[in-house]
C-alpha positions, 0 to 999 in steps of 0.5 A, a space after each residue: 359544900 361547893 368551893 370555888 378555889 381561886 387559883 393564881 399559878 402559884 403553890 399557895 393557892 394550888 396546895 390551898 384547893 388541895 386541901 379544899 378537895 381533901 376536907 370533902 368539899 365540891 370544889 372548882 378552880 378559878 384563875 383570875 386574869 387581871 392584866 389587860 396585856 399578860 406576858 407570857 412569862 413572869 419575869 423571876 419572881 416579880 408581877 403576876 397573871 402571866 399566861 405561864 400563870 394561868 398554865 400552871 394553875 390548870 395543871 395543878 386543877 388537872 392534878 387535883 382532878 376538878 373543873 378549871 376555868 379563868 375569869 376576865 377580871 382585867 376591865 374590873 382590876 383596872 377600873 378600881 385597884 388600879 384607879 384607886 392606886 393612881 388617884 391616890 398617889 396624884 392626891 399625895 396619899 400612899 396606897 397599898 394595892 394588895 388591900 385594894 385587890 382584896 377589897 374589890 376583886 378577890 372578896 367583891 367581884 369573885 367573891 359575889 360571882 361566885 355566891 351568884 352563881 350558888 358557891 358557898 365560899 371561896 378558898 384562897 391561899 392567904 396565910 391566916 386563920 378563921 376562928 369560930 365562936 359561939 357568944 351569946 345573943 341579943 335573944 338570949 340564945 347563941 349566935 356564931 361570929 367568926 373572928 379572923 386571926 393572924 397566921 402561926 407563920 409570922 412571915 407570911 402573914 396576910 392577916 393585915 391585907 385581908 382586914 377589909 375584907 370585913 365580917 360579911 365577906 368573911 363568912 364565905 372566905 376559907 383559908 385552907 392554909 391557915 395553920 401552917 408554920 411555914 412556907 417551906 410545910 406548903 412546899 413540902 405538901 405541894 411536893 408530897 401532891 406531885 404538884 409541879 408548882 412545889 418549888 416556883 417563886 413567890 411573886 413579890 411587889 405589885 403585881 401590875 408594876 411587873 418591873 418594879 419601877 413605880 416612879 415610871 408606872 406613874 410618870 406613864 400614867 400621870 405624866 410629867 409634872 416638874 415642881 420644887 422641893 423644898 425644906 421645912 422652912 420653904 427654902 427650894 432645895 431641889 426639883 422633882 419631876 411629880 409630885 405623885 410620885 413621893 411618900 412620907 419617909 421617903 429617903 432614896 431618890 430625893 436628888 437634893 442640889 443642896 445638902 442639910 446645913 447639919 449634914 443628916 439625911 433628909 426625908 420627905 415629911 410631906 407631900 402638897 398635891 395642891 401645889 405639886 410641892 414635896 417637903 424634906 425635913 430631918 427624921 425626927 419629924 417622921 415620928 408619929 404617936 397620934 394617928 386620925 382613921 377614916 373609913 372604919 371597919 369592924 368584925 363581928 363581936 367586936 364592939 359591944 352593944 350599948 347595954 355591955 357592962 362597964 367593968 368589961 365582964 362581956 362575954 364572947 370577947 367583945 371590946 369595951 372602952 372606957 367612959 371616955 370610949 377608949 380602949 387598949 389594942 395593938 396597931 399596924 400600919 405596914 403589912 409587914 410592920 410590927 404591931 405597936 401597943 396603943 389606946 384606940 377609940 371609935 366614933 362612926 366610921 371615924 378612928 383615933 389611935 393614941 400610941 402607948 409605946 414607941 412612936 412609929 416613923 413615917 405613916 402616910 395618909 392613905 395607908 391601912 390601919 389595922 387594929 389588933 388584940 393579940 392575933 386577932 383582928 378587930 377592925 380596919 381603917 384608912 390612915 386620914 392624918 399622923 403627927 406628934 402630940 406636944 409634949 406635957 
């Protein structure tokens, strides 16, 4: 196959490209320049897309003996990922820019361009697995489905941010690191192959906020918008410079001028952009056991055809809801959060979740909610709202 290897300049993507070459594919490396004002060097482990990163990617490609190109996707990145980040915070929601980057850049702009140039697939250094299975088709024959599964490397698993790719884009993706159980194994593989990035530190935080000051980035882009911080009774307890800089569940940086009467810590429990107000309250108000999602997306072979057997005996691992449309699964609302058991109901593009175990804390609108069954990703949605169901 002709494979386009996305090379960030880090060890993961370099090893992924090496494994694609070793598998016998015709591989071309490409580095995505996503920042309009790229620095010469990264600041330690923060940020990415520096000129240093592009150079590291080039050296890795040279070592592998594959062609290498730099594609300038900075305008697309600014118009989609960064613009979404700003608009979501401005609307009082909490976005995940890594999810949007995978959706709009790696599995839309990059993948579509690769397809137009005649490549069969794009290989990335993501930690996730693709499992291919044959299931019975509607015509009595068999058809192939590609399932997205968690990586055995729990600490690095990226299935959560990849769930937004969906079945069509997953069909043109390769994750050569899917079987690696630890980052140390990947670094050892890079060292064995003589790749100079074997000891390069991982990047973290938001790549386009290289100094880690998200609030400062939002203030620079959205401007100062002073407003009030109030408690759940509406009493003013502080001031802020912009409600957009706060998210549900936040405790630090509230700068409250008046402590709670009971002396307990207070958290952001609501952000109201229409009045530019931040509402704070006790921790128990953050616990939720009901979540509503929107813009849901399901992987191939998950939801059954209308003619599926009601007793759940559906070949191929399809999910069969009960008479009311509910099925058992696990849900995850943060990239490195723990999955929790739940009952899930899909209704068109909407999604309902009823947690069946411990309630979750600090679930904010705008977060990505991913539905799992074991290691398998069933689907994904964006959190619209969450609440605590009244006690029976």
